[in-house]
C-alpha positions in Angstrom: 86.7 107.4 138.5 87.5 109.2 135.4 87.6 107.1 131.3 89.0 104.0 130.8 91.7 104.4 128.4 91.5 102.4 125.8 94.7 99.6 124.9 94.7 98.6 121.7 95.4 100.4 119.0 94.9 100.4 115.3 97.4 98.9 113.1 98.8 101.5 110.5 97.7 100.0 107.0 100.1 101.0 104.2 99.2 102.8 101.1 98.2 101.2 98.1 100.6 103.4 95.9 103.6 105.6 96.7 102.9 109.2 96.6 106.8 109.7 95.3 107.5 112.6 97.9 111.2 112.8 98.9 110.5 113.1 103.0 108.4 109.6 102.9 105.0 109.7 104.8 104.1 107.8 107.8 102.1 104.5 105.7 104.3 104.6 102.7 104.6 101.2 101.4 108.3 101.8 100.2 109.2 103.3 104.3 106.9 100.0 105.7 108.8 97.9 103.4 112.0 98.5 104.5 111.5 99.3 108.8 109.7 95.4 108.5 106.1 97.0 109.3 104.3 95.2 106.0 101.8 92.6 107.0 103.0 89.4 106.2 102.5 88.4 102.5 103.3 92.0 100.3 105.8 93.4 99.4 106.4 96.9 97.2 107.0 96.6 93.3 107.2 99.4 91.2 105.9 101.8 94.1 102.5 100.0 94.3 101.8 97.3 97.0 100.9 93.5 96.0 100.7 90.3 97.4 103.5 88.1 97.3 101.0 85.4 95.7 99.5 87.8 92.9 96.4 88.4 93.9 94.4 91.9 93.8 95.2 94.1 97.0 91.6 95.2 98.4 91.5 97.4 101.9 89.1 94.7 103.3 91.8 92.1 102.9 94.3 94.3 103.8 92.7 95.2 107.8 93.1 91.9 108.1 96.3 90.9 107.3 97.5 93.9 109.8 
């Protein structure tokens, strides 16, 4: 008789730029690349999240890819 819990969780999106802290945060693109958690079509170059096809990274398209 309690409220139903949501089973679907939102995917964690990577930051667009690494903050360069020694202990990597949960959304660090470098850590996500190493763990294999980055969405398909994305990679990291010079501590910044980039698309493999060369287009601009936007939050909207990143959320759709995740």
